[in-house]
MARBA-3410 file (N, C-alpha, C, O; in Angstrom, 1 decimal):
180
46.4,-233.3,12.8,47.3,-234.3,12.1,48.4,-234.7,13.1,48.9,-233.9,13.8 ~ 48.7,-236.0,13.0,49.8,-236.5,13.9,51.1,-235.9,13.6,51.4,-235.6,12.4 ~ 51.9,-235.7,14.6,53.2,-235.1,14.4,54.1,-236.1,13.7,54.2,-237.3,14.1 ~ 54.8,-235.7,12.6,55.7,-236.6,11.9,55.0,-237.7,11.1,55.6,-238.7,10.7 ~ 53.7,-237.6,10.9,52.9,-238.6,10.2,52.6,-239.9,11.0,52.1,-240.8,10.4
53.0,-239.9,12.3,52.8,-241.1,13.1,51.4,-241.0,13.8,51.1,-239.9,14.3 ~ 50.7,-242.0,13.8,49.4,-242.1,14.6,49.6,-242.7,15.9,50.3,-243.7,16.0 ~ 49.0,-242.1,16.9,49.1,-242.7,18.3,48.1,-243.9,18.4,47.0,-243.8,17.7 ~ 48.3,-244.9,19.2,47.4,-246.0,19.3,46.1,-245.4,19.9,46.1,-244.5,20.7 ~ 44.9,-246.0,19.6,43.7,-245.5,20.2,43.6,-245.8,21.7,44.1,-246.8,22.2
42.9,-244.9,22.3,42.7,-245.1,23.8,41.8,-246.3,24.0,41.2,-246.8,23.0 ~ 41.7,-246.8,25.2,40.8,-247.9,25.5,39.4,-247.6,25.1,38.6,-248.4,24.6 ~ 38.9,-246.4,25.5,37.6,-246.0,25.2,37.3,-246.0,23.7,36.2,-246.5,23.2 ~ 38.2,-245.5,22.9,38.0,-245.4,21.5,38.0,-246.9,20.9,37.3,-247.2,20.0 ~ 38.9,-247.7,21.4,39.0,-249.1,20.9,37.7,-249.9,21.2,37.2,-250.6,20.4
37.2,-249.7,22.4,35.9,-250.3,22.8,34.8,-249.9,22.0,33.9,-250.6,21.6 ~ 34.7,-248.6,21.7,33.7,-248.0,20.9,33.7,-248.5,19.5,32.6,-248.7,18.9 ~ 34.9,-248.8,18.9,35.0,-249.3,17.6,34.4,-250.7,17.5,33.9,-251.1,16.4 ~ 34.5,-251.5,18.6,34.0,-252.9,18.5,32.5,-253.0,18.7,31.9,-253.9,18.2 ~ 31.9,-252.0,19.3,30.4,-252.0,19.5,29.7,-251.6,18.2,30.1,-250.7,17.5
28.6,-252.3,17.9,27.8,-251.9,16.7,27.2,-250.5,17.0,26.7,-250.2,18.1 ~ 27.2,-249.7,15.9,26.7,-248.4,16.1,25.2,-248.4,15.8,24.7,-248.9,14.8 ~ 24.4,-247.9,16.8,22.9,-247.9,16.7,22.5,-246.4,16.5,23.1,-245.5,17.0 ~ 21.5,-246.2,15.7,21.0,-244.9,15.5,20.4,-244.3,16.9,19.9,-245.1,17.7 ~ 20.5,-243.1,17.0,20.0,-242.5,18.3,18.5,-242.6,18.3,17.8,-242.5,17.3
18.0,-243.0,19.5,16.5,-243.2,19.7,16.0,-242.2,20.7,16.8,-241.8,21.6 ~ 14.7,-241.9,20.7,14.2,-241.0,21.7,14.3,-241.7,23.0,14.3,-242.9,23.1 ~ 14.3,-240.9,24.1,14.4,-241.5,25.5,13.3,-242.4,25.8,13.5,-243.4,26.6 ~ 12.1,-242.2,25.3,10.9,-243.0,25.6,10.3,-243.4,24.3,9.5,-242.7,23.7 ~ 10.8,-244.6,23.7,10.3,-245.0,22.4,8.8,-245.2,22.5,8.2,-245.7,23.5
8.1,-244.8,21.4,6.6,-244.9,21.4,6.2,-245.5,20.0,6.5,-244.9,19.0 ~ 5.6,-246.6,20.0,5.2,-247.2,18.8,4.2,-246.4,18.0,3.3,-245.8,18.7 ~ 4.3,-246.3,16.7,3.4,-245.4,16.0,2.0,-246.1,15.8,1.9,-247.1,15.1 ~ 1.0,-245.5,16.5,-0.3,-246.0,16.3,-0.8,-247.1,17.2,-1.9,-247.0,17.7 ~ -0.1,-248.2,17.3,-0.7,-249.4,17.9,-0.5,-249.3,19.4,0.6,-249.3,20.0
-1.6,-249.2,20.1,-1.6,-249.1,21.6,-2.8,-249.7,22.2,-3.9,-249.7,21.7 ~ -2.6,-250.3,23.4,-3.7,-250.8,24.2,-4.5,-249.6,24.7,-3.9,-248.7,25.3 ~ -5.8,-249.6,24.5,-6.6,-248.5,25.0,-7.5,-248.8,26.2,-7.8,-248.0,27.0 ~ -7.9,-250.1,26.3,-8.6,-250.5,27.5,-8.4,-252.0,27.8,-8.2,-252.8,26.8 ~ -8.6,-252.4,29.0,-8.5,-253.8,29.4,-9.7,-254.0,30.3,-9.9,-253.3,31.3
-10.5,-255.0,30.0,-11.7,-255.3,30.8,-11.7,-256.8,31.3,-11.2,-257.7,30.5 ~ -12.1,-257.1,32.5,-12.4,-258.4,32.9,-13.8,-258.5,33.3,-14.3,-257.7,34.1 ~ -14.5,-259.4,32.6,-16.0,-259.5,32.7,-16.4,-260.9,33.0,-15.8,-261.8,32.5 ~ -17.4,-261.1,33.8,-17.9,-262.5,34.0,-18.9,-262.9,33.0,-19.3,-262.1,32.1 ~ -19.4,-264.1,33.0,-20.3,-264.6,32.0,-21.7,-263.9,32.0,-22.4,-263.9,31.0
-22.0,-263.3,33.1,-23.3,-262.5,33.2,-23.1,-261.1,32.6,-24.1,-260.4,32.6 ~ -21.9,-260.7,32.3,-21.7,-259.4,31.7,-21.3,-258.3,32.7,-21.4,-257.1,32.4 ~ -21.0,-258.8,34.0,-20.7,-257.8,35.0,-19.2,-257.5,35.0,-18.4,-258.5,35.0 ~ -18.8,-256.3,34.9,-17.4,-255.9,34.8,-16.8,-256.1,36.2,-17.3,-255.5,37.2 ~ -15.7,-256.8,36.2,-15.0,-257.0,37.5,-13.7,-256.1,37.5,-13.3,-255.8,38.6
-13.2,-255.8,36.4,-12.0,-254.8,36.4,-12.1,-254.1,35.1,-12.3,-254.7,34.0 ~ -11.9,-252.8,35.1,-11.8,-252.0,33.9,-10.7,-251.0,34.1,-10.6,-250.3,35.0 ~ -9.8,-251.0,33.1,-8.7,-250.0,33.1,-8.6,-249.4,31.7,-8.5,-250.1,30.7 ~ -8.7,-248.0,31.7,-8.6,-247.3,30.4,-7.3,-246.5,30.4,-6.9,-245.9,31.3 ~ -6.7,-246.6,29.2,-5.4,-245.9,29.0,-5.5,-244.5,28.5,-4.6,-243.7,28.5
-6.7,-244.1,28.1,-7.0,-242.7,27.6,-8.3,-242.2,28.3,-9.0,-243.0,28.8 ~ -8.5,-241.0,28.3,-9.6,-240.4,29.0,-10.9,-240.4,28.2,-10.9,-240.0,27.1 ~ -11.9,-240.9,28.9,-13.3,-240.9,28.4,-14.1,-240.4,29.6,-13.8,-240.7,30.7 ~ -15.2,-239.8,29.3,-16.1,-239.5,30.4,-16.9,-240.7,30.7,-16.9,-241.7,30.0 ~ -17.5,-240.7,31.9,-18.2,-241.9,32.4,-19.3,-242.4,31.5,-19.4,-243.7,31.3
-20.0,-241.6,30.8,-21.1,-242.0,29.9,-20.5,-242.8,28.7,-21.0,-243.8,28.3 ~ -19.4,-242.2,28.2,-18.7,-242.9,27.0,-18.2,-244.3,27.4,-18.3,-245.2,26.7 ~ -17.6,-244.3,28.6,-17.0,-245.6,29.1,-18.1,-246.6,29.3,-18.0,-247.8,28.9 ~ -19.2,-246.2,29.9,-20.3,-247.2,30.1,-20.9,-247.7,28.8,-21.2,-248.9,28.7 ~ -21.1,-246.8,27.9,-21.6,-247.2,26.6,-20.7,-248.1,25.8,-21.1,-249.1,25.3
-19.4,-247.7,25.8,-18.4,-248.6,25.2,-18.3,-250.0,25.8,-18.3,-251.0,25.1 ~ -18.2,-250.0,27.1,-18.2,-251.2,27.9,-19.4,-252.1,27.6,-19.2,-253.3,27.3 ~ -20.6,-251.5,27.6,-21.8,-252.3,27.4,-21.8,-252.9,26.0,-22.2,-254.1,25.9 ~ -21.5,-252.1,25.0,-21.5,-252.7,23.7,-20.4,-253.7,23.4,-20.7,-254.7,22.8 ~ -19.2,-253.5,23.9,-18.1,-254.5,23.7,-18.5,-255.8,24.4,-18.3,-256.8,23.9
-18.9,-255.6,25.7,-19.3,-256.8,26.4,-20.4,-257.6,25.7,-20.4,-258.8,25.6 ~ -21.4,-256.9,25.3,-22.5,-257.6,24.6,-22.0,-258.3,23.4,-22.5,-259.4,23.1 ~ -21.1,-257.7,22.6,-20.6,-258.3,21.4,-19.8,-259.6,21.8,-19.9,-260.6,21.1 ~ -18.9,-259.5,22.8,-18.1,-260.6,23.2,-18.9,-261.8,23.7,-18.7,-262.9,23.4 ~ -19.9,-261.5,24.6,-20.7,-262.5,25.1,-21.6,-263.2,24.1,-22.0,-264.3,24.2
-22.0,-262.4,23.0,-22.9,-262.9,22.0,-22.2,-263.8,21.0,-22.8,-264.4,20.1 ~ -20.9,-263.9,21.0,-20.1,-264.7,20.1,-20.0,-266.1,20.6,-19.9,-266.3,21.8 ~ -20.0,-267.1,19.7,-19.8,-268.4,20.1,-18.4,-268.9,20.0,-17.5,-268.1,19.5 ~ -18.1,-270.1,20.5,-16.7,-270.5,20.5,-16.0,-270.8,19.2,-14.8,-270.9,19.1 ~ -16.9,-270.9,18.1,-16.3,-271.2,16.8,-15.9,-269.9,16.1,-15.2,-269.9,15.0
-16.3,-268.8,16.6,-16.0,-267.5,16.0,-14.6,-267.0,16.5,-14.1,-267.4,17.5 ~ -14.0,-266.2,15.7,-12.7,-265.6,15.9,-12.7,-264.8,17.2,-13.7,-264.3,17.6 ~ -11.5,-264.7,17.9,-11.4,-264.0,19.2,-11.1,-262.5,19.0,-10.7,-261.9,20.0 ~ -11.2,-262.0,17.8,-11.0,-260.5,17.7,-12.0,-260.0,16.6,-12.3,-260.7,15.7 ~ -12.3,-258.7,16.8,-13.2,-258.1,15.8,-12.9,-256.6,15.9,-12.4,-256.1,16.9
-13.4,-255.9,14.9,-13.3,-254.4,14.8,-14.5,-253.8,15.4,-15.6,-254.2,15.2 ~ -14.3,-252.7,16.2,-15.5,-252.1,16.9,-15.1,-250.6,17.2,-14.2,-250.4,17.9 ~ -15.8,-249.7,16.6,-15.6,-248.2,16.8,-14.2,-247.8,16.7,-13.7,-247.0,17.5 ~ -13.5,-248.3,15.7,-12.1,-247.9,15.5,-11.1,-248.6,16.4,-9.9,-248.4,16.3 ~ -11.6,-249.5,17.2,-10.7,-250.3,18.1,-10.7,-251.8,17.5,-11.6,-252.2,16.8
-9.6,-252.4,17.7,-9.5,-253.8,17.4,-9.7,-254.5,18.8,-8.8,-254.3,19.7 ~ -10.7,-255.2,19.0,-11.1,-255.8,20.2,-10.6,-257.3,20.2,-11.0,-258.1,19.3 ~ -9.8,-257.7,21.2,-9.3,-259.0,21.3,-9.7,-259.5,22.6,-9.5,-258.9,23.7 ~ -10.3,-260.7,22.7,-10.8,-261.3,23.9,-10.5,-262.8,24.1,-10.2,-263.4,23.1 ~ -10.5,-263.2,25.3,-10.3,-264.7,25.5,-11.0,-265.0,26.8,-11.0,-264.2,27.8
-11.6,-266.2,26.8,-12.4,-266.6,28.0,-11.5,-267.6,28.8,-11.0,-268.6,28.2 ~ -11.4,-267.4,30.1,-10.8,-268.3,31.0,-11.8,-268.6,32.1,-12.2,-267.7,32.8 ~ -12.3,-269.9,32.1,-13.3,-270.3,33.1,-14.5,-269.4,33.0,-15.2,-269.4,32.0 ~ -14.8,-268.6,34.1,-16.0,-267.8,34.1,-15.7,-266.3,33.7,-16.6,-265.5,33.8 ~ -14.4,-266.0,33.4,-14.1,-264.6,33.1,-13.7,-264.4,31.7,-13.0,-265.2,31.1
-14.1,-263.3,31.1,-13.7,-262.9,29.8,-12.6,-261.8,30.0,-12.9,-260.8,30.8 ~ -11.5,-261.9,29.3,-10.5,-260.9,29.4,-10.5,-260.2,28.0,-10.3,-260.8,27.0 ~ -10.8,-258.9,28.0,-11.1,-258.1,26.8,-10.1,-257.0,26.7,-9.9,-256.2,27.6 ~ -9.4,-256.9,25.6,-8.4,-255.8,25.4,-8.8,-255.0,24.1,-9.0,-255.6,23.0 ~ -8.9,-253.7,24.2,-9.1,-252.9,23.1,-7.9,-252.2,22.6,-7.2,-251.6,23.4
-7.5,-252.4,21.3,-6.3,-251.8,20.8,-6.6,-250.8,19.7,-7.5,-251.1,18.9 ~ -5.8,-249.8,19.6,-6.0,-248.8,18.6,-4.8,-248.9,17.6,-3.7,-248.9,18.1 ~ -5.1,-248.9,16.4,-4.0,-249.0,15.4,-4.2,-250.2,14.5,-4.6,-251.3,15.0 ~ -3.9,-250.1,13.2,-4.1,-251.2,12.3,-2.9,-252.1,12.3,-3.1,-253.3,11.8 ~ -1.8,-251.7,12.8,-0.6,-252.6,12.7,-0.4,-253.4,13.9,0.7,-254.0,14.0
-1.3,-253.6,14.8,-1.2,-254.4,16.0,-1.5,-255.8,15.6,-2.4,-256.1,14.9 ~ -0.7,-256.7,16.2,-0.8,-258.2,16.0,-1.8,-258.7,17.0,-1.6,-258.7,18.2 ~ -2.9,-259.3,16.5,-3.9,-259.8,17.4,-3.4,-261.0,18.2,-3.8,-261.2,19.4 ~ -2.5,-261.8,17.6,-2.0,-263.0,18.3,-1.1,-262.5,19.4,-1.0,-263.2,20.5 ~ -0.4,-261.4,19.2,0.5,-260.9,20.3,-0.4,-260.4,21.5,0.0,-260.6,22.6
-1.6,-259.8,21.2,-2.5,-259.4,22.3,-3.1,-260.6,23.0,-3.2,-260.6,24.2 ~ -3.4,-261.7,22.2,-3.8,-262.9,22.9,-2.7,-263.5,23.8,-3.0,-264.0,24.9 ~ -1.5,-263.4,23.4,-0.4,-263.8,24.2,-0.3,-262.9,25.5,0.0,-263.4,26.6 ~ -0.5,-261.6,25.3,-0.5,-260.7,26.4,-1.6,-261.1,27.4,-1.3,-261.1,28.6 ~ -2.8,-261.4,26.9,-3.9,-261.8,27.8,-3.5,-263.1,28.6,-3.7,-263.2,29.8
-2.9,-264.0,27.9,-2.5,-265.2,28.5,-1.4,-265.0,29.6,-1.5,-265.6,30.7 ~ -0.5,-264.1,29.3,0.6,-263.7,30.3,-0.1,-263.1,31.5,0.3,-263.3,32.6 ~ -1.1,-262.2,31.3,-1.8,-261.6,32.4,-2.5,-262.6,33.2,-2.4,-262.5,34.5 ~ -3.2,-263.5,32.6,-3.9,-264.6,33.4,-2.9,-265.4,34.2,-3.1,-265.8,35.3 ~ -1.8,-265.8,33.5,-0.8,-266.7,34.2,-0.2,-265.9,35.4,0.1,-266.5,36.5
0.0,-264.6,35.3,0.6,-263.8,36.3,-0.4,-263.7,37.5,0.0,-263.9,38.7 ~ -1.7,-263.4,37.2,-2.7,-263.4,38.2,-2.8,-264.7,38.9,-3.0,-264.8,40.1 ~ -2.7,-265.8,38.1,-2.8,-267.1,38.6,-1.7,-267.5,39.6,-1.9,-268.1,40.6 ~ -0.5,-267.0,39.2,0.6,-267.3,40.1,0.5,-266.4,41.4,0.8,-266.9,42.5 ~ 0.0,-265.2,41.3,-0.1,-264.3,42.5,-1.2,-264.8,43.4,-1.0,-265.0,44.6
-2.3,-265.1,42.9,-3.5,-265.5,43.7,-3.5,-267.0,43.9,-4.4,-267.5,44.6 ~ -2.6,-267.8,43.4,-2.6,-269.3,43.5,-3.9,-269.8,43.0,-4.8,-270.2,43.9 ~ -4.1,-269.9,41.7,-5.4,-270.4,41.1,-6.4,-269.3,41.2,-7.4,-269.4,41.9 ~ -6.3,-268.2,40.4,-7.1,-267.1,40.4,-8.6,-267.4,40.0,-8.8,-268.3,39.2 ~ -9.5,-266.7,40.6,-10.9,-266.9,40.3,-11.5,-265.5,40.4,-10.9,-264.5,40.7
-12.8,-265.4,40.0,-13.5,-264.1,39.9,-13.5,-263.4,41.3,-13.4,-262.2,41.4 ~ -13.7,-264.2,42.4,-13.7,-263.6,43.7,-12.4,-263.0,44.1,-12.3,-262.0,44.8 ~ -11.3,-263.6,43.7,-9.9,-263.0,43.9,-9.9,-261.6,43.3,-9.3,-260.7,43.9 ~ -10.4,-261.5,42.1,-10.3,-260.2,41.4,-11.2,-259.2,42.2,-10.9,-258.0,42.4 ~ -12.4,-259.6,42.5,-13.4,-258.8,43.2,-12.9,-258.3,44.6,-13.0,-257.1,44.9
-12.3,-259.1,45.4,-11.9,-258.8,46.7,-10.4,-258.2,46.8,-10.0,-257.7,47.8 ~ -9.7,-258.3,45.7,-8.3,-257.8,45.7,-8.2,-257.0,44.4,-7.2,-257.1,43.7 ~ -9.1,-256.1,44.1,-9.1,-255.3,42.9,-7.8,-254.5,42.7,-7.3,-254.4,41.6 ~ -7.3,-253.9,43.8,-6.1,-253.1,43.8,-4.9,-253.9,43.4,-4.1,-253.4,42.6 ~ -4.8,-255.2,43.8,-3.7,-256.0,43.4,-3.8,-256.4,41.9,-2.8,-256.4,41.3
-5.0,-256.6,41.5,-5.2,-256.9,40.0,-4.8,-255.7,39.2,-4.1,-255.8,38.1 ~ -5.1,-254.5,39.7,-4.7,-253.3,39.0,-3.2,-253.1,39.1,-2.5,-252.7,38.1 ~ -2.6,-253.5,40.2,-1.1,-253.4,40.3,-0.4,-254.3,39.3,0.5,-253.9,38.6 ~ -0.9,-255.5,39.1,-0.4,-256.4,38.2,-0.4,-255.8,36.8,0.5,-255.8,36.0 ~ -1.6,-255.3,36.4,-1.8,-254.7,35.1,-0.9,-253.5,34.9,-0.4,-253.3,33.8
-0.8,-252.7,36.0,0.1,-251.5,35.9,1.6,-251.9,35.7,2.3,-251.2,35.0 ~ 2.0,-253.0,36.2,3.3,-253.5,36.0,3.6,-254.0,34.6,4.7,-254.0,34.1 ~ 2.5,-254.4,34.0,2.6,-255.0,32.6,2.4,-254.0,31.5,3.1,-254.1,30.4 ~ 1.6,-252.9,31.7,1.3,-252.0,30.7,1.5,-250.6,31.2,1.1,-250.2,32.3 ~ 2.2,-249.7,30.4,2.4,-248.3,30.8,2.0,-247.5,29.5,2.6,-247.7,28.5
1.1,-246.6,29.7,0.7,-245.7,28.6,0.2,-246.4,27.4,0.4,-246.0,26.3 ~ -0.4,-247.6,27.6,-0.9,-248.4,26.5,0.1,-249.3,25.8,-0.2,-250.0,24.9 ~ 1.4,-249.3,26.3,2.4,-250.2,25.7,2.7,-251.3,26.7,2.9,-251.0,27.9 ~ 2.9,-252.5,26.2,3.3,-253.6,27.0,4.7,-253.4,27.3,5.6,-253.4,26.4 ~ 5.0,-253.4,28.6,6.4,-253.1,29.0,7.1,-254.3,29.7,8.3,-254.4,29.8
6.3,-255.2,30.2,6.8,-256.4,30.9,5.9,-257.6,30.8,4.7,-257.4,31.0 ~ 6.4,-258.8,30.6,5.7,-260.0,30.5,6.3,-261.1,31.4,5.7,-262.1,31.6 ~ 7.4,-260.8,32.0,8.1,-261.8,32.9,7.3,-261.8,34.2,7.3,-260.8,34.9 ~ 6.8,-262.9,34.6,6.0,-263.0,35.8,6.8,-262.6,37.1,6.3,-262.0,37.9 ~ 8.0,-263.1,37.1,8.9,-262.7,38.3,9.1,-261.2,38.4,9.0,-260.7,39.5
9.4,-260.6,37.3,9.6,-259.1,37.3,8.3,-258.4,37.6,8.3,-257.3,38.3 ~ 7.2,-258.9,37.2,5.9,-258.2,37.5,5.5,-258.3,38.9,5.1,-257.4,39.6 ~ 5.7,-259.5,39.5,5.3,-259.8,40.9,6.2,-259.3,42.0,5.8,-259.2,43.1 ~ 7.5,-259.1,41.6,8.5,-258.6,42.6,8.0,-257.4,43.4,8.0,-257.4,44.6 ~ 7.7,-256.3,42.7,7.2,-255.1,43.5,5.9,-255.3,44.3,5.7,-254.7,45.3
5.1,-256.2,43.8,3.8,-256.5,44.4,4.1,-257.3,45.7,3.4,-257.0,46.7 ~ 5.0,-258.2,45.6,5.4,-259.0,46.8,6.0,-258.1,47.9,5.8,-258.2,49.1 ~ 6.8,-257.1,47.4,7.4,-256.1,48.3,6.3,-255.3,49.0,6.4,-255.0,50.2 ~ 5.3,-254.9,48.3,4.2,-254.2,48.9,3.5,-255.0,50.0,3.2,-254.6,51.0 ~ 3.3,-256.3,49.6,2.7,-257.2,50.6,3.5,-257.4,51.8,3.0,-257.4,52.9
4.8,-257.5,51.6,5.8,-257.7,52.7,5.8,-256.4,53.6,5.8,-256.5,54.8 ~ 5.7,-255.2,53.0,5.7,-254.0,53.8,4.4,-253.8,54.5,4.4,-253.2,55.6 ~ 3.3,-254.3,54.0,2.1,-254.1,54.6,1.7,-255.2,55.6,0.7,-255.2,56.2 ~ 2.6,-256.2,55.7,2.4,-257.3,56.7,1.6,-258.5,56.2,1.1,-259.2,57.1 ~ 1.5,-258.7,54.9,0.7,-259.8,54.4,1.6,-261.0,54.3,1.2,-262.1,53.9
END
């Protein structure tokens, strides 16, 4: 209690804290419940996988079977059909750009398919900016760079970055350091 019933003026820190909106404490690494990207595939029109990245562990046989079935389903659909479907507990979202299909498998019922289509578009635009008009050969001959781009965008199945400049900055630094 203040002496003599008088209150001292608040310190600067206390005054600043009173102006800021109070937020509930959050865990150090927020994790969305359930909805997560589980795999990303880049496949050509002949069904050949050009890039495959899995966010959870599968043995090689499971991956090959999953890939083959998902690719077969995507290639078998026509342009009038929807760009997403349910398969083996995954929500599969895909989009075709020129000769490549970009396929994303998501786990969880509360994921927005249109948001995943936007993610695919952001991925393609980022690859397009890096490779200056990306094509299948760019992916094939620079597979590690395509993986770097994807790694900058997705961590542990969560989309962490979609800004092209922020994604490409560390990759350009790697290029600069390696003499490209």
